[in-house]
C-alpha positions as a printed NumPy array, in Angstrom:
array([[-21.639, 128.279,  69.972],
       [-23.278, 124.876,  70.298],
       [-26.48 , 126.184,  68.731],
       [-24.667, 127.593,  65.716],
       [-22.859, 124.315,  65.063],
       [-26.164, 122.444,  65.396],
       [-27.875, 124.85 ,  62.972],
       [-25.104, 124.472,  60.393],
       [-25.316, 120.682,  60.618],
       [-29.127, 120.888,  60.401],
       [-28.899, 122.829,  57.136],
       [-26.334, 120.368,  55.789],
       [-28.523, 117.425,  56.826],
       [-31.568, 118.945,  55.156],
       [-29.632, 119.636,  51.954],
       [-28.23 , 116.118,  51.825],
       [-31.677, 114.644,  52.462],
       [-33.186, 116.813,  49.731],
       [-30.569, 115.946,  47.133],
       [-29.99 , 112.26 ,  47.818],
       [-32.868, 110.796,  49.825],
       [-36.249, 112.521,  49.74 ],
       [-37.204, 112.042,  46.124],
       [-36.23 , 108.376,  46.091],
       [-38.151, 107.654,  49.288],
       [-41.225, 109.522,  48.05 ],
       [-41.138, 107.701,  44.703],
       [-40.816, 104.347,  46.47 ],
       [-43.731, 105.024,  48.838],
       [-46.019, 106.204,  46.029],
       [-45.073, 103.262,  43.811],
       [-46.208, 100.782,  46.457],
       [-49.687, 102.266,  46.802],
       [-52.751, 102.406,  44.555],
       [-54.73 , 105.618,  44.148],
       [-58.114, 106.739,  42.871],
       [-56.751, 109.959,  41.393],
       [-53.422, 111.449,  40.451],
       [-53.995, 114.236,  42.968],
       [-53.896, 111.72 ,  45.801],
       [-50.618, 110.327,  44.508],
       [-49.105, 113.79 ,  44.226],
       [-50.273, 114.756,  47.724],
       [-48.692, 111.643,  49.229],
       [-45.496, 112.232,  47.244],
       [-45.298, 115.795,  48.555],
       [-45.988, 114.706,  52.144],
       [-43.316, 111.995,  52.111],
       [-40.838, 114.337,  50.418],
       [-41.334, 116.994,  53.1  ],
       [-41.262, 114.457,  55.935],
       [-37.938, 113.108,  54.641],
       [-36.517, 116.623,  54.528],
       [-37.665, 117.305,  58.094],
       [-36.117, 114.012,  59.21 ],
       [-32.819, 115.062,  57.588],
       [-33.049, 118.441,  59.311],
       [-33.608, 116.845,  62.724],
       [-30.874, 114.264,  62.183],
       [-28.428, 116.999,  61.187],
       [-29.37 , 119.064,  64.226],
       [-28.786, 116.102,  66.535],
       [-25.422, 115.266,  64.961],
       [-24.317, 118.891,  65.242],
       [-25.527, 119.097,  68.838],
       [-23.572, 115.983,  69.808],
       [-20.416, 117.045,  67.961],
       [-20.498, 120.514,  69.5  ],
       [-21.034, 118.962,  72.918],
       [-17.728, 117.104,  72.786],
       [-15.775, 120.36 ,  72.916],
       [-17.564, 121.503,  76.027],
       [-16.049, 121.308,  79.496],
       [-17.66 , 119.152,  82.198],
       [-18.556, 121.985,  84.545],
       [-19.847, 125.366,  83.399],
       [-17.625, 128.306,  84.356],
       [-18.588, 129.965,  87.623]])
């Protein structure tokens, strides 16, 4: 059950990161750099966008794992 809760929170974390965080972070990183071509700027934007989504996925997984762990007993059943 702990894995399912962690997976649900991971999906929620990734969705929240995609909607609220990733684009803003990618725009900010690209705006503070200078590029030779627009392709380089787009590649960096895509990389930062995906990295932010992965970070949201991992953060959601960890939150779900910790929350699901609170409902667990101290000793596993024998």
